[in-house]
Structure formats: C-alpha cells, structure tokens
N, C-alpha and C positions, 0 to 999 in steps of 0.2 A: 243512827239517822244520818242520811247523806246531806252534805252541805252544797248548795248550788250557788254559783257566783257568776256575775256578768262582767266581762271585760270589754271596754270600749276603747278603740284606738283611733285617734284623729291625727292625720298628718297636716302639714302646713297649708299651702296655697291650693285652693280648689277652683280658682277662677280660670276662664278660658284664656287664650293667648292674647286677646285684646283687652282683657280686664273688664268686659262689659256684662258678661253673662255667667256669674258664679254658679257652680253646681256642686251638689254633694252626692257622692256615690257610696251606697252602703252595701257591703257584701257580708253575708252570714255564712260562716263555715258549717260544714255538716257535722262530722263526728269530732267534737271538741273535748271529749273526756280526757282526764289525765291518765297516766300510765297505770294507776291503781284501779281506776274505774269507780272509785267511791265518791268522787267529787266532780260530777258532770258540770261543765261550764259552757256558757254561750259566749262566743267571741264575735263582736261586731267591729269590722274594720272599715273605716272611712278613708278612702284613698285621697291622696293630695292632688296629683296632677290629673285633671279630667278635661284637659283642654281639647277643643276641636281644632283641626287644622284650618288654616286660612282658606284652603280650597273649599272646604265644606261650609264655612260660615264667613265669607269675606265681608270686610267693612266697606260700605259705600265710599267711593272716592269723592273728594270735595271738588266742586267745579272750579276750573281755572279760566274759563271763557266768560268774560263779562262784557256785555254789549248794551248800547242804547240804540233805539231804532225809531224811524219815522214811518207812520202808516198814512195812507190816504184812502178814502172811501171810494168804491167803484160804483156806488149807487148813482143813477142818472140825476143830474142837476144838483148833486151834493158835493160840496167842496170841503167836507170835514177832514181834519187831520188828527193824528194822535201820536204822542211821543211816550215811549216806555223803556223799561229795562228788562233784560232777560239773560239767562244763561243757556237757553235752548230756543233759538229763533224758530226752528221748524215746529216745535210744540206750541210756542206762543202764538204764532199766526193762526194755527188751528183753533186755539182757544178764542181768539178774537172773532173768528168767523163762526163760532158756535159748533164746530165739529166735535170738540171735546169740552168738558166743563172748565170752569174757573177763568173765563175771560173777563176783562174789565167791563164794568157796568156802563162806562161811557161809550163803549163801542158796540153795545148790544143792538141798538136800534138803527145803526147805520151800516150794517153788513151788506155786501162783502167788503173786505179790506185787502189791500195789497201792501207789501213792504217796499218802501221807496229806497231807503238808505239805512245802512247799519254801521255804526261806529263801534269798533271793538279793539281790544288790546289793553284795557284798563288793568292796572296792577291788582286791584281788589274790588270787592263788591261795593264797599263804601265809596271808593273813588268814582265808580260808575254811577252810583245813585246820586252823588253830588252833581255830576255832569248832567244826568237826566233832569234833575230838579231845575238847574239853571237854564237848560234848554227849553224846558216846558214853561218856565215862568221867568223869562229874561228881564222883565221889568222889576222883579223883586231882588235881583242881584245887582248891587251897586256897580261892580266892574262891568258886568255884561250889559246893563242898562246904558251906561255911558258909551260903551263900544258900539252898540247897535242903534244908537239914537239917530244916526244919519243914514241908515240903510234905505235903499230905494224901494224895495218891495214892501208892500203894506200888509199883506196877509197871504194865507194859503201855503202851498208847498214851497214856492219860491222864497217866501219870507223865512220859513223854517230852515231851508238849506243855507240861506245867507247868514242866519243867526249861528248855525253850527259851525260854518267856516270861520266866522269871526271869533267865536269862542275858542277854536283850536289855535288861534294866534295869541291868546291871552297868556299871562304869566303862569296861571295855575295849571294849564294843560299843554302848553307849547313844547315842553320837554318830554312828554309821554310818547311812547312808541305805538302810535295808534294807526289804524287803518280805516279809511272811509270807503265803504263798500256799497256801490249802487247795484241794485238787483236787476236792472235792465237799462237800456239806453234812453228810455222814454223821458226821464227827468234830469239827465245830465246837463241839458241845456240851461238849467237854472243856476249852474255854477258860474255862468258868464257874469262878470262884474264882481264876483266874490273875491275877497283878499286872498293872495297866495298863501298856501300852507307852509309850515316849516319843511325843509327839504327831506328830512328823515321820515316824514309821514307819507303813507301810501294812499293813493286814490285808485280804485279799481272797479271794474264791472265784473261781477262774479256771481253765479247762481248760488242759492242757499246751501245746496248739497256740497259745495266746495269749501264751506267755512271750516276753519281749523278745528272746531269742536266735532266735526264729522269726518273730515278727511285728513287731518294732521297739519296740512299747510295749504293755505289759500293762495291763489296766484301761482299755480304750478307752471310747468313749461308748456302746457297746452295753450294754443293761441299765440298771437303775436303781441308784442308790447306796443302800446299806443304811441304813435309818433305825431308830432305837431307839424312835420314838414309836408308829408305826402297826403295828408288828409286821412284820418284813421278809419278803419273799418270796425264795426261793432257787432260781431255775431252774438246772439242772445246767450248762448250757452258757454262760450269760451271765457274763462277767467282772464282778464287782462289788467295790466298794472301800469301806473305811472306815478311819478312823485308830485308833491304839492306845487312845485314851481311851474309845472307844465300845464296845469289844468285849465288856465284861462285860454291859452292858444288852442288847446284841443277842443274846448267848448265852442270857440269861434269857428273852427274848421267844421265841426259837426253841424252847426247852424247854417253855415254857408253851403255845405253839401246838401242839406235838406232843401234849401231854397232852390238850388240848381235842379234838383230832382223834380220839384214841383213845377218849375218853369218848363222842363222838358216834357212833362206829362201834359201841361197846358198846350204847348205847341203841337204835340201829337194829336190832341183832341181837335184842334182847329183844322188840321189837315184832314 
C-alpha cells in the first residue's frame, strides 16, 4: 500500500510593501512523487513576498494644504456669509453651490456662492480648524472677543474681513507663515481700517487655479507686485502679492481710484 503525504511550506511576510493588504499565494506543484514512485506527495508552497509595487497600488498622499475661507451669497438682496475649512477649495465651492454632493446644509438655500478670501498656510488640519472656529464664532473665544470688541463694521463681509485681520495679529496666529488670498478685487476695499498684518504674512489677489495645492506656488512672477505709490492695477486673473504692512495704503489707493473713475464717468455723461 502506498503512503500519501502532504507537505505545506509557509514563508514569512506576505504583506504588500505598505503593510496594508496582506495576501497569501498558494502554488501546487505538478509531479511531486519521490524518486521511487511509491510514495506520491502533494507539496503546497505559500510564498512569502507577494508585494505589489507602489506604482500599481500607490498610497494616497496626505493633504498639506489647509485653508479657511469666507463665502458670500450672490443671491439678490441676500447678505449671507459663510466661513469654512477645506483642503481643496475648488471642490469645496462646487459642493456649496450644489454642483457636487456634500455641501454644508447652511449654504444649501442661499446658492449661488462665491469665495471672497482664503487664508492658507496652516501647519496642520487641527491648527486650521481652530482658526476656522474662532473666525466663525469670535464672541466665544475670549482673546478674539476682546480684540474685536471695538471693530467698526457691525456685520456682513466687512465685519468678517475685519475680524480675520485682527485675529492674524493675535499671539496664537501672528507667527504663522500665512497667506491672505482675495479671489478678486471686489472686496479688497473692506481691508481699509483693518490692523496691519505681521510683515512676513502675504496678502494677494490670486485666482483659485493658482493656489499652491494646484500650481505648486501661488503668487508667481506673472503680473506686477502691488505698489502703494503709483496706484495699483488689479487685473482679475494675475496673481499679485504684497505684505501685511502695505495693505492699508493700497486699499486707500484703490478706493480713491474708483472714486475718480466714477467722477469721470459722471462728467462724461453730463457732456
């Protein structure tokens, strides 16, 4: 009578290169009889290294772009605003406007929305979320409540911009390497009267597609740097940059320039 036996061989680590998807590969040999042919055996070999290359199964990269933003409703006679946090501004504004799912319920009934300003450069998600909460509820934070108690603007976009500028001068955030990015020139006028930001912080007008999370570096060499002497030009598409100490003079120049333009149009109409 022949004697049959089964031999199972298992080697060490069968996990993939990232250690997330362990697999077992079993190979069964064909002719496994011994030299005498009397004792046929089945040999099952379980290989150890069955890892996939990172190119075939890459691990998603963790986000490094953390931002807080201010929205305003474009609905006629609606002055609603919304403050939020995101790692992907382009996707988030589409969610708020109902183009894709998972928008905030607070913004659902006041669409469409536009992004007014985006503050980015936070070192972590936690840091950005703390900033968002304090910006959204300034009266609940003792430090922010005291600092914003004497602000001139009472509500709306102007108030939110004044609050965020004041927050950026406080101890908790003044040392962070942050960028205050306006999406257009329309609301830059609200920075008039705001406290000057720390000199290392940047304030710029830059379209969303030029954000670091999409382009690598925002505020590229395209366009001219804003200047407080000659009266700045504000092309909608060109990313432009200036530091926190200059913003008050620039805002004043912009307001004065708009007033002159309106007067010119009025005089032309009279003729």
